[in-house]
Biopython code that builds the backbone (N, CA, C, O; Angstrom):
import numpy as np
from Bio.PDB.StructureBuilder import StructureBuilder

atoms = [
    (1, "UNK", "N", (-6.650, 2.053, 4.952)),
    (1, "UNK", "CA", (-5.295, 2.015, 4.460)),
    (1, "UNK", "C", (-5.280, 1.905, 2.940)),
    (1, "UNK", "O", (-4.634, 2.703, 2.261)),
    (2, "UNK", "N", (-5.991, 0.917, 2.410)),
    (2, "UNK", "CA", (-6.040, 0.737, 0.956)),
    (2, "UNK", "C", (-6.655, 1.976, 0.309)),
    (2, "UNK", "O", (-6.179, 2.448, -0.723)),
    (3, "UNK", "N", (-7.716, 2.497, 0.924)),
    (3, "UNK", "CA", (-8.368, 3.693, 0.396)),
    (3, "UNK", "C", (-7.472, 4.918, 0.454)),
    (3, "UNK", "O", (-7.464, 5.727, -0.474)),
    (4, "UNK", "N", (-6.715, 5.061, 1.538)),
    (4, "UNK", "CA", (-5.798, 6.196, 1.665)),
    (4, "UNK", "C", (-4.716, 6.148, 0.596)),
    (4, "UNK", "O", (-4.380, 7.175, 0.006)),
    (5, "UNK", "N", (-4.175, 4.974, 0.347)),
    (5, "UNK", "CA", (-3.169, 4.833, -0.699)),
    (5, "UNK", "C", (-3.776, 5.129, -2.068)),
    (5, "UNK", "O", (-3.156, 5.800, -2.893)),
    (6, "UNK", "N", (-4.979, 4.632, -2.308)),
    (6, "UNK", "CA", (-5.663, 4.896, -3.574)),
    (6, "UNK", "C", (-5.890, 6.375, -3.800)),
    (6, "UNK", "O", (-5.775, 6.857, -4.926)),
    (7, "UNK", "N", (-6.214, 7.103, -2.739)),
    (7, "UNK", "CA", (-6.412, 8.545, -2.847)),
    (7, "UNK", "C", (-5.123, 9.258, -3.228)),
    (7, "UNK", "O", (-5.155, 10.365, -3.767)),
    (8, "UNK", "N", (-3.986, 8.622, -2.948)),
    (8, "UNK", "CA", (-2.685, 9.191, -3.296)),
    (8, "UNK", "C", (-2.185, 8.687, -4.644)),
    (8, "UNK", "O", (-1.064, 8.991, -5.053)),
    (9, "UNK", "N", (-3.027, 7.910, -5.334)),
    (9, "UNK", "CA", (-2.664, 7.423, -6.656)),
    (9, "UNK", "C", (-1.916, 6.102, -6.659)),
    (9, "UNK", "O", (-1.392, 5.695, -7.695)),
    (10, "UNK", "N", (-1.858, 5.426, -5.521)),
    (10, "UNK", "CA", (-1.160, 4.150, -5.423)),
    (10, "UNK", "C", (-2.194, 3.072, -5.104)),
    (10, "UNK", "O", (-2.849, 3.123, -4.063)),
    (11, "UNK", "N", (-2.336, 2.111, -5.990)),
    (11, "UNK", "CA", (-3.289, 1.033, -5.795)),
    (11, "UNK", "C", (-2.600, -0.157, -5.158)),
    (11, "UNK", "O", (-1.628, -0.683, -5.699)),
    (12, "UNK", "N", (-3.101, -0.579, -4.016)),
    (12, "UNK", "CA", (-2.594, -1.775, -3.355)),
    (12, "UNK", "C", (-3.794, -2.664, -3.054)),
    (12, "UNK", "O", (-4.940, -2.216, -3.094)),
    (13, "UNK", "N", (-3.520, -3.901, -2.760)),
    (13, "UNK", "CA", (-4.601, -4.820, -2.442)),
    (13, "UNK", "C", (-4.261, -5.657, -1.234)),
    (13, "UNK", "O", (-3.099, -5.764, -0.841)),
    (14, "UNK", "N", (-5.282, -6.249, -0.650)),
    (14, "UNK", "CA", (-5.069, -7.148, 0.474)),
    (14, "UNK", "C", (-5.070, -8.571, -0.052)),
    (14, "UNK", "O", (-5.588, -8.835, -1.137)),
    (15, "UNK", "N", (-4.503, -9.469, 0.697)),
    (15, "UNK", "CA", (-4.457, -10.865, 0.287)),
    (15, "UNK", "C", (-5.351, -11.694, 1.203)),
    (15, "UNK", "O", (-5.852, -11.192, 2.209)),
    (16, "UNK", "N", (-5.542, -12.921, 0.864)),
    (16, "UNK", "CA", (-6.321, -13.808, 1.726)),
    (16, "UNK", "C", (-5.430, -14.544, 2.725)),
    (16, "UNK", "O", (-5.881, -15.486, 3.376)),
    (17, "UNK", "N", (-4.190, -14.129, 2.849)),
    (17, "UNK", "CA", (-3.261, -14.753, 3.794)),
    (17, "UNK", "C", (-3.210, -13.986, 5.112)),
    (17, "UNK", "O", (-2.274, -14.151, 5.893)),
    (18, "UNK", "N", (-4.197, -13.165, 5.353)),
    (18, "UNK", "CA", (-4.244, -12.353, 6.559)),
    (18, "UNK", "C", (-4.895, -13.111, 7.701)),
    (18, "UNK", "O", (-5.510, -14.157, 7.497)),
    (19, "UNK", "N", (-4.757, -12.580, 8.887)),
    (19, "UNK", "CA", (-5.507, -13.091, 10.034)),
    (19, "UNK", "C", (-6.976, -12.794, 9.750)),
    (19, "UNK", "O", (-7.300, -11.669, 9.368)),
    (20, "UNK", "N", (-7.857, -13.744, 9.920)),
    (20, "UNK", "CA", (-9.276, -13.518, 9.603)),
    (20, "UNK", "C", (-9.820, -12.229, 10.239)),
    (20, "UNK", "O", (-9.685, -12.003, 11.441)),
    (21, "UNK", "N", (-10.433, -11.401, 9.399)),
    (21, "UNK", "CA", (-11.019, -10.153, 9.861)),
    (21, "UNK", "C", (-10.043, -9.010, 10.014)),
    (21, "UNK", "O", (-10.459, -7.901, 10.350)),
    (22, "UNK", "N", (-8.778, -9.230, 9.784)),
    (22, "UNK", "CA", (-7.759, -8.192, 9.989)),
    (22, "UNK", "C", (-7.228, -7.587, 8.692)),
    (22, "UNK", "O", (-6.901, -6.401, 8.648)),
    (23, "UNK", "N", (-7.141, -8.391, 7.644)),
    (23, "UNK", "CA", (-6.542, -7.921, 6.391)),
    (23, "UNK", "C", (-5.205, -7.229, 6.652)),
    (23, "UNK", "O", (-5.005, -6.082, 6.255)),
    (24, "UNK", "N", (-4.305, -7.926, 7.315)),
    (24, "UNK", "CA", (-3.040, -7.322, 7.726)),
    (24, "UNK", "C", (-1.875, -7.634, 6.798)),
    (24, "UNK", "O", (-0.723, -7.397, 7.161)),
    (25, "UNK", "N", (-2.149, -8.156, 5.617)),
    (25, "UNK", "CA", (-1.104, -8.426, 4.643)),
    (25, "UNK", "C", (-1.402, -7.629, 3.382)),
    (25, "UNK", "O", (-2.496, -7.731, 2.827)),
    (26, "UNK", "N", (-0.457, -6.852, 2.934)),
    (26, "UNK", "CA", (-0.629, -6.057, 1.718)),
    (26, "UNK", "C", (0.073, -6.734, 0.557)),
    (26, "UNK", "O", (1.098, -7.393, 0.735)),
    (27, "UNK", "N", (-0.476, -6.571, -0.613)),
    (27, "UNK", "CA", (0.095, -7.155, -1.823)),
    (27, "UNK", "C", (0.615, -6.026, -2.714)),
    (27, "UNK", "O", (-0.157, -5.181, -3.166)),
    (28, "UNK", "N", (1.904, -6.016, -2.959)),
    (28, "UNK", "CA", (2.519, -5.016, -3.825)),
    (28, "UNK", "C", (2.900, -5.680, -5.138)),
    (28, "UNK", "O", (3.572, -6.711, -5.140)),
    (29, "UNK", "N", (2.482, -5.103, -6.240)),
    (29, "UNK", "CA", (2.800, -5.645, -7.558)),
    (29, "UNK", "C", (3.154, -4.513, -8.515)),
    (29, "UNK", "O", (2.421, -4.256, -9.470)),
    (30, "UNK", "N", (4.268, -3.839, -8.268)),
    (30, "UNK", "CA", (4.632, -2.757, -9.185)),
    (30, "UNK", "C", (5.007, -3.314, -10.559)),
    (30, "UNK", "O", (5.402, -4.473, -10.690)),
    (31, "UNK", "N", (4.879, -2.490, -11.545)),
    (31, "UNK", "CA", (5.255, -2.898, -12.901)),
    (31, "UNK", "C", (6.735, -3.266, -12.943)),
    (31, "UNK", "O", (7.542, -2.708, -12.199)),
    (32, "UNK", "N", (7.079, -4.189, -13.801)),
    (32, "UNK", "CA", (8.480, -4.599, -13.924)),
    (32, "UNK", "C", (9.375, -3.458, -14.400)),
    (32, "UNK", "O", (10.593, -3.509, -14.231)),
    (33, "UNK", "N", (8.774, -2.434, -14.990)),
    (33, "UNK", "CA", (9.549, -1.283, -15.462)),
    (33, "UNK", "C", (9.470, -0.110, -14.492)),
    (33, "UNK", "O", (9.775, 1.023, -14.864)),
    (34, "UNK", "N", (9.061, -0.373, -13.242)),
    (34, "UNK", "CA", (8.957, 0.685, -12.241)),
    (34, "UNK", "C", (10.326, 1.310, -11.999)),
    (34, "UNK", "O", (11.342, 0.621, -11.904)),
    (35, "UNK", "N", (10.318, 2.615, -11.903)),
    (35, "UNK", "CA", (11.562, 3.350, -11.640)),
    (35, "UNK", "C", (11.742, 3.529, -10.135)),
    (35, "UNK", "O", (10.841, 3.232, -9.351)),
    (36, "UNK", "N", (12.891, 4.007, -9.753)),
    (36, "UNK", "CA", (13.142, 4.297, -8.342)),
    (36, "UNK", "C", (12.147, 5.337, -7.837)),
    (36, "UNK", "O", (11.692, 5.255, -6.696)),
    (37, "UNK", "N", (11.807, 6.309, -8.672)),
    (37, "UNK", "CA", (10.818, 7.322, -8.283)),
    (37, "UNK", "C", (9.441, 6.694, -8.066)),
    (37, "UNK", "O", (8.714, 7.100, -7.159)),
    (38, "UNK", "N", (9.079, 5.710, -8.888)),
    (38, "UNK", "CA", (7.806, 5.005, -8.710)),
    (38, "UNK", "C", (7.772, 4.275, -7.361)),
    (38, "UNK", "O", (6.781, 4.339, -6.634)),
    (39, "UNK", "N", (8.850, 3.596, -7.048)),
    (39, "UNK", "CA", (8.922, 2.856, -5.783)),
    (39, "UNK", "C", (8.898, 3.828, -4.608)),
    (39, "UNK", "O", (8.272, 3.551, -3.585)),
    (40, "UNK", "N", (9.572, 4.962, -4.749)),
    (40, "UNK", "CA", (9.531, 5.987, -3.702)),
    (40, "UNK", "C", (8.104, 6.497, -3.488)),
    (40, "UNK", "O", (7.688, 6.712, -2.349)),
    (41, "UNK", "N", (7.357, 6.691, -4.568)),
    (41, "UNK", "CA", (5.977, 7.155, -4.459)),
    (41, "UNK", "C", (5.114, 6.119, -3.736)),
    (41, "UNK", "O", (4.258, 6.471, -2.924)),
    (42, "UNK", "N", (5.344, 4.857, -4.032)),
    (42, "UNK", "CA", (4.593, 3.784, -3.370)),
    (42, "UNK", "C", (4.910, 3.753, -1.878)),
    (42, "UNK", "O", (4.000, 3.723, -1.049)),
    (43, "UNK", "N", (6.182, 3.761, -1.539)),
    (43, "UNK", "CA", (6.548, 3.682, -0.123)),
    (43, "UNK", "C", (6.112, 4.929, 0.641)),
    (43, "UNK", "O", (5.731, 4.835, 1.808)),
    (44, "UNK", "N", (6.163, 6.090, -0.001)),
    (44, "UNK", "CA", (5.688, 7.316, 0.648)),
    (44, "UNK", "C", (4.188, 7.244, 0.920)),
    (44, "UNK", "O", (3.739, 7.631, 1.998)),
    (45, "UNK", "N", (3.415, 6.758, -0.038)),
    (45, "UNK", "CA", (1.962, 6.647, 0.132)),
    (45, "UNK", "C", (1.631, 5.671, 1.260)),
    (45, "UNK", "O", (0.759, 5.946, 2.084)),
    (46, "UNK", "N", (2.324, 4.538, 1.298)),
    (46, "UNK", "CA", (2.078, 3.560, 2.353)),
    (46, "UNK", "C", (2.478, 4.127, 3.712)),
    (46, "UNK", "O", (1.774, 3.929, 4.702)),
    (47, "UNK", "N", (3.600, 4.826, 3.759)),
    (47, "UNK", "CA", (4.043, 5.447, 5.012)),
    (47, "UNK", "C", (3.002, 6.440, 5.514)),
    (47, "UNK", "O", (2.661, 6.427, 6.697)),
    (48, "UNK", "N", (2.498, 7.289, 4.645)),
    (48, "UNK", "CA", (1.486, 8.270, 5.049)),
    (48, "UNK", "C", (0.209, 7.585, 5.521)),
    (48, "UNK", "O", (-0.388, 8.001, 6.514)),
    (49, "UNK", "N", (-0.212, 6.543, 4.819)),
    (49, "UNK", "CA", (-1.433, 5.825, 5.193)),
    (49, "UNK", "C", (-1.254, 5.114, 6.542)),
    (49, "UNK", "O", (-2.151, 5.144, 7.384)),
    (50, "UNK", "N", (-0.107, 4.483, 6.741)),
    (50, "UNK", "CA", (0.146, 3.807, 8.022)),
    (50, "UNK", "C", (0.213, 4.808, 9.166)),
    (50, "UNK", "O", (-0.286, 4.537, 10.258)),
    (51, "UNK", "N", (0.822, 5.954, 8.925)),
    (51, "UNK", "CA", (0.889, 6.994, 9.947)),
    (51, "UNK", "C", (-0.508, 7.472, 10.313)),
    (51, "UNK", "O", (-0.810, 7.702, 11.484)),
    (52, "UNK", "N", (-1.355, 7.618, 9.302)),
    (52, "UNK", "CA", (-2.726, 8.073, 9.559)),
    (52, "UNK", "C", (-3.497, 7.040, 10.378)),
    (52, "UNK", "O", (-4.251, 7.401, 11.281)),
    (53, "UNK", "N", (-3.313, 5.767, 10.067)),
    (53, "UNK", "CA", (-4.035, 4.697, 10.754)),
    (53, "UNK", "C", (-3.528, 4.503, 12.183)),
    (53, "UNK", "O", (-4.313, 4.319, 13.113)),
    (54, "UNK", "N", (-2.209, 4.548, 12.341)),
    (54, "UNK", "CA", (-1.627, 4.242, 13.656)),
    (54, "UNK", "C", (-1.478, 5.462, 14.550)),
    (54, "UNK", "O", (-1.140, 5.337, 15.727)),
    (55, "UNK", "N", (-1.728, 6.629, 14.000)),
    (55, "UNK", "CA", (-1.693, 7.840, 14.812)),
    (55, "UNK", "C", (-0.356, 8.437, 14.835)),
    (55, "UNK", "O", (-0.151, 9.467, 15.476)),
]
sb = StructureBuilder()
sb.init_structure("model")
sb.init_model(0)
sb.init_chain("A")
sb.init_seg("    ")
for serial, (resi, resn, name, xyz) in enumerate(atoms, 1):
    if name == "N":
        sb.init_residue(resn, " ", resi, " ")
    sb.init_atom(name, np.array(xyz, "f"), 0.0, 1.0, " ", f" {name:<3s}", serial, name[0])
structure = sb.get_structure()
């Protein structure tokens, strides 16, 4: 998931608040000057990555 988003130009990270061994919590930290288009790009990348993972 993280790698798929990175391949699309969106860097995300996992947190240590996940279920052990699952890494099921994502950390989003967009720039404070992020535009609506930037947020759309982030959500699109995550949507595509989740679709790929979940089938």
